[in-house]
C-alpha positions in Angstrom: -5.8 -21.5 -71.1 -3.9 -18.3 -70.0 -7.0 -16.4 -70.3 -8.9 -18.7 -67.9 -5.8 -18.6 -65.4 -6.0 -14.9 -65.6 -9.7 -15.0 -64.9 -9.1 -17.3 -62.0 -6.4 -15.1 -60.6 -8.3 -12.1 -60.9 -11.3 -13.9 -58.9 -9.0 -14.9 -56.2 -7.4 -11.5 -55.9 -11.0 -10.0 -55.7 -12.0 -12.4 -53.0 -8.9 -11.8 -51.1 -9.4 -8.0 -51.3 -13.1 -8.5 -50.0 -11.7 -10.9 -47.2 -9.3 -8.3 -46.2 -12.1 -5.6 -46.5 -14.3 -7.6 -44.1 -11.4 -8.2 -41.7 -10.6 -4.6 -41.5 -14.2 -3.6 -41.2 -14.7 -6.2 -38.3 -11.5 -5.0 -36.6 -12.9 -1.6 -36.8 -16.1 -2.1 -35.7 -14.7 -4.2 -32.7 -12.2 -1.4 -31.9 -14.8 1.3 -32.0 -17.1 -1.0 -29.2 -14.0 -1.2 -27.2 -13.2 2.4 -27.2 -16.8 3.1 -26.5 -16.9 0.8 -23.6 -13.8 2.0 -22.2 -15.0 5.6 -22.6 -18.3 4.8 -20.6 -16.2 2.9 -17.8 -13.6 5.7 -17.5 -15.9 8.8 -17.9 -17.5 8.8 -14.2 -13.6 9.0 -12.9 -12.9 11.5 -15.4 -16.0 13.5 -14.5 -15.3 13.1 -10.8 -11.6 14.6 -11.1 -12.7 17.4 -13.7 -15.6 18.6 -11.1 -12.9 18.4 -8.1 -10.9 20.6 -10.2 -13.4 23.0 -11.4 -14.2 26.4 -9.5 -17.8 26.4 -10.8 -21.0 24.5 -9.9 -21.0 21.1 -11.2 -24.6 21.5 -12.2 -24.2 24.7 -14.6 -25.6 24.4 -18.0 -23.9 23.7 -20.6 -21.7 21.4 -18.6 -17.8 21.9 -19.2 -16.5 18.5 -20.3 -12.9 20.1 -20.3 -12.9 22.8 -17.6 -11.8 26.2 -18.6 -10.4 26.9 -15.1 -8.5 24.7 -13.0 -8.7 25.1 -9.3 -7.3 23.4 -6.2 -9.3 25.1 -3.8 -11.7 22.1 -3.3 -8.8 19.9 -2.2 -7.5 22.4 0.2 -10.8 22.9 1.8 -11.1 19.3 2.3 -7.8 18.9 3.8 -8.2 21.9 5.9 -11.7 21.6 7.0 -12.3 17.7 7.3 -10.4 15.2 9.1 -9.3 13.4 5.9 -6.3 11.9 7.2 -7.9 10.5 10.1 -10.5 9.0 7.8 -7.7 7.9 5.3 -5.9 6.2 8.4 -9.1 4.5 9.6 -10.0 3.3 6.3 -6.6 1.8 6.0 -6.4 -0.1 9.0 -9.7 -1.5 8.6 -9.2 -2.6 4.8 -5.6 -4.0 5.5 -6.5 -5.6 8.7 -9.7 -7.3 7.4 -7.7 -8.6 4.3 -5.2 -10.2 6.7 -7.6 -11.8 8.8 -9.4 -12.9 5.7 -6.4 -14.5 4.4 -5.3 -16.1 7.5 -8.6 -17.7 8.4 -9.6 -18.4 4.7 -6.2 -20.2 4.0 -6.6 -22.9 7.1 -10.5 -23.0 7.0 -10.4 -23.7 3.0 -7.8 -26.3 3.3 -9.6 -28.3 6.1 -13.2 -27.3 5.4 -15.4 -29.9 6.6 -19.2 -29.7 5.3 -20.7 -29.5 8.7 -19.2 -26.1 9.1 -21.5 -24.8 6.2 -24.6 -25.4 8.5 -23.0 -23.5 11.6 -24.4 -19.9 11.7 -21.8 -17.1 12.6 -23.1 -14.3 14.5 -21.7 -11.6 16.8 -23.5 -9.2 19.1 -21.3 -6.2 19.2 -23.0 -4.4 22.0 -22.3 -7.4 24.4 -18.6 -7.5 23.3 -18.1 -3.8 23.6 -17.0 -3.5 20.1 -19.7 -0.8 19.0 -18.2 2.4 17.8 -14.7 0.9 17.4 -12.5 -0.1 14.4 -12.0 -3.6 15.6 -15.7 -4.1 15.6 -15.8 -2.9 12.0 -12.8 -4.9 11.2 -14.6 -8.2 12.4 -17.7 -7.1 10.5 -15.9 -6.5 7.2 -13.8 -10.0 7.7 -17.0 -12.0 8.1 -18.7 -10.4 5.1 -15.5 -11.2 3.0 -14.7 -14.5 4.7 -17.1 -17.0 2.9 -16.2 -16.1 -0.6 -12.5 -15.8 0.5 -12.8 -19.5 1.9 -14.3 -20.8 -1.2 -11.8 -19.3 -3.6 -8.9 -20.7 -1.6 -10.7 -24.2 -1.4 -10.7 -24.1 -5.2 -7.1 -23.6 -5.4 -6.2 -26.1 -2.9 -8.5 -28.7 -4.6 -6.6 -27.9 -8.0 -3.1 -29.1 -6.4 -2.3 -32.7 -6.5 -2.1 -34.5 -3.2 1.1 -36.2 -4.4 3.1 -33.1 -3.8 2.3 -33.2 -0.2 2.7 -37.0 0.1 6.1 -36.5 -1.4 7.0 -33.8 0.8 6.0 -35.8 3.7 8.1 -38.7 2.5 10.9 -36.4 2.4 10.6 -35.3 6.1 8.3 -32.6 6.1 5.2 -32.8 8.8 1.7 -32.2 7.6 2.0 -28.6 8.5 5.4 -28.4 6.9 4.2 -29.6 3.7 1.3 -27.1 3.7 3.1 -24.0 4.1 6.5 -25.1 2.2 5.0 -26.7 -0.7 1.2 -26.3 -1.1 1.0 -22.8 -0.1 3.2 -21.1 -2.5 1.4 -22.8 -5.1 -1.7 -20.9 -4.5 0.1 -17.4 -4.8 -2.4 -16.3 -7.4 -5.3 -17.1 -4.9 -3.7 -15.4 -2.1 -3.8 -12.2 -4.1 -7.2 -12.7 -5.3 -8.4 -13.0 -1.6 -6.2 -10.3 -0.6 -7.5 -7.9 -3.2 -11.3 -9.0 -2.5 -11.0 -8.6 1.2 -9.2 -5.2 0.8 -11.7 -3.8 -1.4 -14.5 -5.0 1.0 -12.8 -3.2 3.7 -12.0 0.0 1.7 -15.4 0.6 0.1 -18.0 -1.1 2.8 -20.4 1.6 3.8 -23.4 0.0 5.5 -21.5 -1.7 8.5 -19.3 1.5 8.7 -22.3 4.0 9.1 -24.3 1.4 11.4 -21.5 0.4 13.7 -19.5 3.7 13.9 -21.1 6.8 15.5 -17.8 9.0 16.5 -16.5 11.0 13.7 -12.9 10.1 14.7 -13.4 6.6 13.9 -15.3 7.3 10.5 -13.8 5.6 7.5 -13.6 7.5 4.0 -16.7 6.0 2.6 -18.7 7.4 5.4 -16.7 10.8 5.7 -17.7 11.3 2.1 -21.5 11.5 3.3 -20.6 14.5 5.5 -20.5 16.9 2.5 -24.0 16.7 2.1 -26.0 19.2 4.3 -29.8 19.7 4.9 -30.1 21.8 2.0 -26.7 21.8 0.0 -24.2 19.6 -1.2 -20.3 20.6 -1.4 -20.1 18.6 -4.6 -16.6 20.0 -5.6 -15.2 19.2 -2.3 -16.9 15.7 -2.3 -15.4 14.9 -5.8 -11.8 16.0 -4.4 -12.4 13.8 -1.5 -13.5 11.0 -3.8 -10.5 11.5 -5.9 -8.2 11.0 -2.8 -10.4 8.0 -1.8 -10.1 6.3 -5.4 -6.2 6.6 -5.8 -4.9 4.3 -3.0 -7.4 1.5 -4.2 -6.6 2.0 -7.9 -2.6 1.7 -7.3 -3.4 -1.4 -5.0 -5.3 -2.9 -7.8 -2.8 -2.3 -10.5 -0.1 -3.7 -8.4 -1.8 -6.9 -7.9 -3.3 -6.9 -11.5 -1.0 -9.5 -13.0 -1.4 -12.1 -10.1 -5.2 -11.2 -9.9 -5.5 -12.3 -13.5 -4.0 -15.4 -13.0 -6.0 -16.2 -10.0 -9.4 -15.4 -11.7 -8.5 -17.8 -14.7 -6.7 -20.6 -12.6 -7.6 -22.3 -9.8 -10.4 -19.8 -8.5 -12.7 -20.8 -11.1 -12.3 -24.6 -10.6 -13.8 -24.8 -7.1 
């Protein structure tokens, strides 16, 4: 009997050790896959930063994954020879204003969206309105591009909020607008952050409208300004990478600050609409 129990215990221990080994192996493989995916995602940003700090050509062979020398000449050249501050200001104005407009319009449109509005085409002729080669025209264009998705995101959040809350607020003395702005709107904060981030990134990264509607260099945004580093026969790669790093930092910081609410929004009411 004792021998049988000992054999059974040995088999149980062996099975346990095998299960532990399988679990450790699975976790190791999963960790390796995650590290590989993160490396693939992060490497372009690392290469952009590394190339901006190298004093050599980015096309040298073999390439230097870890630069042997570090130089800030590309950044100095970008800041001295290009109106990077002006482009930065223009981009910030377009991105922030587009985000604010998208929020303002999508909040009210999503809350009271009738189906008939979906068949009404929205168009604007910039030449007739005198908005060509002006930042307000670009803001309008970026806002219209971000608005449809922004409205549907907000509509998903509003649909997920029980109407009983509004009715109770109106019974307590609130007007319809008071119930909306005091009770309903605060509950959609994650959705507001999602819309703000989306609209901001549209305004920050958008190139087609910016290149088509803006001709004067003084009104260029950063996405258009980056193309100026490409000449007819040469490309100032180090300076372009330096400008791209400067271009990327504000958007990355904005995303990191809003990340907590962004995750809540993407996993909350935004996916219910």
